[in-house]
C-alpha positions in Angstrom: 119.3 46.2 80.1 116.2 44.3 81.0 112.6 45.8 81.1 112.6 45.4 84.8 115.8 47.3 85.3 114.1 50.2 83.1 110.9 50.2 85.1 112.6 50.6 88.5 114.0 54.1 87.9 110.8 55.0 86.2 108.8 54.0 89.1 110.9 56.2 91.3 110.5 59.1 89.0 106.9 58.6 89.1 106.6 58.4 92.9 108.7 61.7 93.0 106.4 63.3 90.6 103.3 62.3 92.5 104.9 63.5 95.8 105.8 66.9 94.1 102.1 67.3 93.0 100.9 66.5 96.5 103.3 68.9 98.1 102.3 71.5 95.7 98.7 71.0 96.4 99.4 71.4 100.1 101.3 74.7 99.5 98.3 75.9 97.6 95.5 74.7 100.0 97.2 75.1 103.5 97.7 78.5 105.1 101.2 78.5 106.6 102.9 76.3 104.0 104.5 77.8 101.1 107.2 77.2 98.6 109.3 80.1 96.9 110.2 78.7 93.6 109.5 75.6 91.5 112.9 74.5 92.0 112.4 74.6 95.7 109.2 72.6 95.5 111.1 69.8 93.5 113.9 69.8 96.0 111.4 69.7 99.0 109.5 66.7 97.3 113.0 65.0 96.9 114.0 65.6 100.5 110.6 64.3 101.7 110.8 61.3 99.6 114.3 60.4 101.1 112.9 61.1 104.6 109.9 58.9 104.0 112.3 56.1 102.7 114.9 56.2 105.6 113.6 58.0 108.6 109.9 57.2 108.6 110.4 53.4 109.0 112.5 54.2 112.1 110.0 56.6 113.6 107.1 54.0 112.9 109.1 51.4 114.8 109.8 53.8 117.8 106.3 55.1 117.9 104.6 51.9 117.4 102.7 51.8 120.7 101.3 55.4 120.1 100.2 54.2 116.5 98.3 51.3 118.0 96.8 53.4 120.7 95.6 55.9 118.3 94.4 53.5 115.7 96.9 54.9 113.3 96.3 58.6 113.5 99.7 59.1 115.0 101.1 58.4 111.6 99.8 61.9 110.7 102.0 63.4 113.4 104.9 61.5 111.9 104.1 62.9 108.6 103.9 66.2 110.1 107.3 66.0 111.7 108.8 64.8 108.3 107.2 67.7 106.6 108.5 70.1 109.2 112.0 68.6 108.9 111.9 69.1 105.2 111.2 72.7 105.7 114.2 73.0 108.0 116.4 71.3 105.4 115.1 73.2 102.2 115.3 76.9 102.5 112.7 77.9 100.0 110.0 75.6 101.5 108.4 77.1 104.7 106.0 75.4 107.2 104.8 77.9 109.9 104.3 75.6 112.7 102.8 72.1 113.9 99.2 72.7 112.9 100.0 73.8 109.3 102.4 70.8 109.1 99.6 68.4 110.3 97.1 69.7 107.8 99.6 69.7 105.0 100.6 66.1 105.8 97.0 65.2 105.5 96.5 66.8 102.3 99.8 65.2 100.9 98.7 61.9 102.2 95.4 62.1 100.5 96.6 63.4 97.2 99.5 60.8 97.1 96.8 58.2 97.7 94.4 59.4 95.0 97.2 59.9 92.4 98.5 56.4 93.0 101.6 56.8 95.0 102.4 53.5 96.7 105.0 52.4 99.1 104.8 48.8 97.7 108.1 47.6 96.5 106.6 45.3 93.7 103.3 44.9 92.1 102.9 41.2 92.9 99.6 39.5 92.6 98.0 38.8 95.9 96.1 35.6 94.9 97.9 32.5 93.5 96.4 29.7 91.7 98.5 26.7 91.7 97.4 24.0 89.4 99.3 20.6 88.5 100.8 20.4 85.1 98.5 19.2 82.4 100.2 15.9 82.1 99.5 15.2 85.9 95.8 15.7 85.6 93.6 12.6 85.4 91.4 12.7 82.3 89.6 9.5 83.5 87.2 11.3 85.9 84.5 13.3 84.0 83.5 15.2 87.0 86.7 16.6 88.1 89.2 15.0 90.9 88.2 13.6 94.0 87.7 15.9 97.1 91.1 17.1 98.4 92.9 16.3 95.2 91.9 19.3 93.0 93.8 22.6 92.2 95.1 24.6 95.3 94.2 28.1 95.8 96.5 30.2 97.9 95.1 33.4 99.3 
C-alpha cells in the first residue's frame, strides 16, 4: 500500500468529520433544524456528503444561468435543497422548511470553509517553476542567460 493510497481514505474521513461538525453546529444555531441522536447526525452528514458528491454537480449544471444571474448566491439555494433532501432521507434529522434549510446551509458552508473542508481532489501546487537541467545551463555568462532564454515560470 502506497502512502497516497493511505491518504485518500483519510481525506474522505477528514471531510466527513468536518461536514459532521458543520451540520452539528447548524443544528445548534439554526432554529428549525435538529437531530435526534449522534448516530442520526453521523448518518445525515454521510448522506449530505454523498448528495454533495453526486447530485450537487448536476444541480449546478442545470441551474448555471441562475447561478450566474445571482452572482453565485443561488448556490445557497442548492445547498438548502440538498439539506432538505437529507432531512427527507434520514429520519432522525429534521429541517422545518425552506428558510431554516437556507440558514443551515449558510452555517454549514461557513463552518466547513473555516475548518478546512475542500472540494479539491488533489493538493497540487498552482505555480510551477520549470528550469532546464543543470547540465544545460550555460556557465559562460556571468550575468545570467540572454533575454528570452531563462527559466520558464508557468502560472
